C-alpha positions in Angstrom: 62.9 -2.5 68.9 66.5 -3.2 69.8 65.5 -5.2 72.8 63.0 -7.1 70.7 65.8 -8.0 68.2 68.1 -9.1 71.0 65.4 -11.3 72.6 64.4 -12.9 69.3 68.0 -13.5 68.1 68.8 -15.4 71.2 65.9 -17.7 70.5 67.0 -18.2 66.8 70.2 -19.9 67.9 68.2 -22.3 70.1 65.8 -23.1 67.3 68.5 -24.0 64.9 70.3 -26.8 67.0 42.0 -21.9 77.0 40.2 -19.0 75.8 39.8 -18.5 72.1 37.3 -15.7 71.4 35.6 -12.6 72.8 33.3 -13.1 75.7 29.6 -12.6 76.3 30.5 -12.9 79.9 31.9 -10.5 82.4 35.6 -10.8 81.7 37.8 -7.9 81.0 41.0 -8.4 78.9 43.5 -5.6 78.9 45.8 -4.9 76.0 48.6 -6.9 77.6 47.3 -9.0 80.5 50.4 -11.3 80.6 53.7 -10.7 82.5 56.6 -9.5 80.4 59.6 -11.7 80.8 62.3 -11.1 78.1 62.5 -7.7 76.6 59.1 -7.0 75.0 58.2 -10.7 75.0 55.4 -11.8 77.4 55.0 -15.2 79.1 52.5 -16.2 76.5 54.8 -15.0 73.6 57.5 -17.3 75.0 55.1 -20.2 75.4 53.9 -19.7 71.8 57.5 -19.6 70.5 58.4 -22.7 72.5 56.0 -24.7 70.3 57.9 -24.4 67.0 61.3 -24.3 68.8 60.9 -27.2 71.2 57.5 -29.0 71.0 57.2 -29.4 67.3 60.7 -31.0 66.7 60.0 -33.5 69.4 56.5 -34.2 68.4 57.0 -34.5 64.6 59.6 -37.2 65.2 57.2 -39.2 67.3 54.1 -39.0 65.1 53.0 -42.5 63.8 51.7 -42.6 60.2 51.5 -45.4 57.6 51.1 -45.7 53.9 53.4 -44.0 51.4 52.5 -40.4 51.1 52.0 -39.6 54.8 55.5 -40.7 55.8 57.0 -38.7 53.0 55.1 -35.5 53.8 55.9 -36.0 57.5 59.6 -36.3 56.7 59.4 -33.1 54.6 57.8 -31.3 57.6 60.6 -32.5 59.8 63.2 -31.2 57.4 61.5 -27.8 57.1 60.9 -27.5 60.9 64.1 -25.7 61.8 63.7 -23.1 59.1 60.0 -22.7 60.1 61.0 -22.2 63.8 63.5 -19.5 62.8 60.8 -17.8 60.7 58.5 -17.9 63.7 61.0 -16.3 66.0 61.9 -13.6 63.4 58.2 -12.8 63.1 58.4 -11.2 66.5 61.1 -8.7 65.4 58.7 -6.3 63.5 55.5 -5.0 64.9 52.4 -6.9 64.0 51.5 -6.4 60.4 52.4 -7.6 56.9 56.1 -8.1 57.5 55.5 -10.1 60.7 52.8 -12.2 58.9 55.0 -13.0 56.0 57.7 -14.3 58.4 55.1 -16.2 60.4 53.9 -17.8 57.2 57.2 -19.7 57.2 56.1 -21.6 60.3 52.6 -22.0 58.8 54.1 -23.7 55.8 55.6 -26.4 58.1 52.3 -26.9 59.8 50.5 -27.1 56.5 52.8 -29.8 55.2 52.3 -31.7 58.5 48.5 -31.3 58.1 48.8 -32.8 54.6 50.5 -35.8 56.1 47.6 -36.2 58.5 45.1 -36.0 55.6 47.1 -38.5 53.6 47.1 -40.9 56.6 43.3 -40.9 56.7 43.0 -41.2 52.9 45.5 -44.0 52.5 44.4 -46.0 55.6 40.8 -45.5 54.7 40.1 -45.6 58.4 38.8 -43.3 61.1 39.7 -45.8 63.8 41.6 -44.1 66.7 44.9 -45.7 65.7 44.9 -43.6 62.5 42.6 -40.8 63.5 44.5 -39.5 66.6 47.8 -39.0 64.7 46.0 -37.4 61.8 44.0 -35.1 64.1 47.2 -34.0 65.9 48.7 -33.0 62.6 45.5 -31.3 61.6 45.4 -29.3 64.8 49.0 -28.2 64.1 47.9 -26.7 60.8 45.1 -24.8 62.7 47.7 -23.6 65.2 49.9 -22.3 62.5 47.1 -20.4 60.9 46.3 -18.7 64.2 50.0 -17.9 64.7 49.9 -16.0 61.4 46.7 -14.2 62.3 48.3 -13.1 65.6 51.5 -11.8 64.0 49.4 -10.2 61.2 47.4 -8.3 63.8 44.2 -9.8 62.4 41.7 -9.9 65.3 39.0 -11.8 63.5 36.6 -10.0 65.8 38.5 -11.0 69.0 40.9 -9.2 71.2 44.6 -9.6 70.4 45.4 -11.7 73.6 42.6 -14.1 72.6 44.0 -14.6 69.1 47.4 -15.4 70.6 45.9 -17.8 73.3 44.1 -19.6 70.5 47.3 -20.2 68.7 48.9 -21.5 71.9 45.8 -23.7 72.6 46.0 -25.5 69.3 49.8 -26.0 69.5 49.6 -27.6 73.0 46.1 -28.9 73.6 45.5 -29.7 69.9 48.8 -31.0 68.5 50.8 -32.1 71.5 48.1 -33.6 73.8 46.4 -35.4 70.9 49.8 -36.8 69.8 50.5 -38.1 73.3 47.1 -39.8 73.3 48.0 -41.5 70.0 51.4 -42.6 71.4 49.7 -44.0 74.5 47.2 -46.0 72.4 50.0 -47.4 70.3 52.0 -48.4 73.3 49.1 -50.2 74.9 48.5 -52.6 71.9 49.6 -55.6 74.0 47.3 -54.7 76.9 43.8 -55.9 77.5 40.9 -54.9 75.3 39.5 -52.8 78.2 42.7 -50.8 78.6 43.0 -50.3 74.8 39.4 -49.1 74.6 39.9 -46.8 77.5 42.9 -45.3 75.8 41.1 -44.9 72.5 38.1 -43.2 74.2 40.4 -40.8 76.0 42.1 -39.9 72.8 38.7 -39.2 71.1 37.7 -37.0 74.1 40.9 -34.9 73.4 40.1 -34.7 69.7 36.5 -33.6 70.4 37.3 -31.4 73.4 39.9 -29.2 71.6 37.6 -27.7 69.0 34.5 -27.7 71.2 36.4 -25.6 73.7 37.2 -23.0 71.0 33.8 -23.1 69.5 32.0 -22.7 72.8 33.8 -19.5 73.7 33.6 -18.2 70.1 29.9 -18.4 69.8 29.2 -17.7 73.5 27.2 -20.8 74.2 27.2 -21.6 77.9 26.9 -25.3 77.5 29.8 -25.7 75.0 31.9 -23.3 77.0 31.8 -25.8 79.9 31.5 -29.1 77.9 34.6 -28.5 75.8 37.1 -28.1 78.7 35.4 -31.0 80.6 35.9 -33.4 77.6 39.4 -32.2 77.1 40.4 -32.5 80.7 38.8 -36.0 81.0 40.7 -37.2 77.9 44.0 -35.8 79.0 43.7 -37.0 82.6 42.7 -40.5 81.5 45.7 -40.6 79.2 47.9 -39.4 82.0 46.6 -42.1 84.3 47.3 -44.8 81.7 50.8 -43.4 81.2 51.4 -43.4 84.9 50.1 -47.0 85.3 51.4 -48.7 82.2 53.7 -46.6 80.1 56.2 -45.0 82.5 57.0 -48.1 84.5 57.8 -50.0 81.2 60.4 -47.5 79.9 63.9 -48.8 80.0 65.6 -45.4 80.3 65.4 -44.0 83.9 65.2 -40.4 82.6 62.3 -41.4 80.3 60.4 -43.0 83.2 61.0 -39.9 85.4 59.9 -37.4 82.7 56.7 -39.4 81.8 55.9 -39.7 85.5 56.3 -36.0 86.2 54.2 -35.2 83.1 51.4 -37.5 84.1 51.3 -36.2 87.7 51.7 -32.5 87.1 49.0 -32.2 84.5 46.2 -32.8 87.1 46.4 -29.3 88.5 46.2 -27.3 85.2 43.5 -29.5 83.9 41.3 -28.9 86.9 42.1 -25.2 86.9 41.1 -25.1 83.2 37.7 -26.7 83.9 37.1 -24.3 86.9 38.1 -21.3 84.8 35.7 -22.3 82.0 32.8 -23.1 84.4 33.3 -19.7 86.1 32.5 -18.0 82.8 28.9 -19.2 83.2 28.5 -20.2 86.8 28.9 -18.1 90.0 32.0 -19.9 91.2 35.5 -18.6 92.0 38.3 -19.0 89.5 41.8 -17.6 88.8 42.1 -14.5 86.7 43.5 -14.7 83.1 47.0 -13.5 84.1 47.3 -16.1 86.8 45.9 -18.8 84.6 48.6 -18.0 82.0 51.3 -18.4 84.7 50.0 -21.5 86.4 47.9 -23.3 83.8 50.1 -22.3 80.9 53.5 -23.0 82.4 52.5 -26.4 83.9 50.9 -27.6 80.7 53.5 -26.4 78.3 56.7 -27.2 80.1 55.9 -30.0 82.5 53.1 -31.9 80.7 53.9 -31.4 77.1 57.7 -30.7 76.9 58.6 -33.2 79.6 56.1 -35.7 78.3 57.3 -35.6 74.7 60.9 -35.8 75.9 60.0 -38.8 77.9 58.4 -40.5 74.9 61.6 -39.8 72.9 63.6 -41.9 75.3 63.5 -45.7 74.8 
């Protein structure tokens, strides 16, 4: 417990400044399939904590909303984010259970306010066009991510193994919130481009919006078709957005660091996306794929750090 406190406390100071269900396929998940990196915290624990500590503060400041209520709610979420991040970190001090869940609820509160901003965006704009839908969906996915975060810290399995619950929380923070947000930012930045480019960007964003829940649903209900279709849609949307970023967005950034970060983000994401499709297809087809532990290291690290964190940092630079 002492090492857990020391690990989490070091993250508190910083904060202040896949698979989603049990399988019907032949995959065995151990109690702790992920490498332990800091004290009792595994690689996936750290990736999960990176979301409220690093990804959310960058992302919430980039979300584009209109109207009156949506911007106000979004500003509130931004104000609450540091406290929510601290609560998320502290939720790893106790063992999973009621105390951990109550602390994790602090992060969920931030996610819920952000989700209300997304809902207000759709209501006030009275539009489901991608220009409004993508930002709203990103905020909605963040709410789902926060709920799964609480479920993980509460020790509520929902019929799934503990690692799957945690991976689902990670999935919705990164593939849901961050990737959808980056699709929204790309679409907004391409408004002066040709209609074909704009439509391609909009379609890519919609693929991300559709692919995120389909991926989770397919594995949850054990349907072979959805298990493959979801990751394919998600990968197609993210890779198309990355290509547009590489061709049009990154070269137009004035800041050299911004250009470099967006370029790295757009190039590096190719590998984890293809690995994700391969891993999903291997659940239903007799093809080789990486095991869950290796996927967490390669797919998880590349997506979380290089695609999402570098990408959002690049978008933050003019």
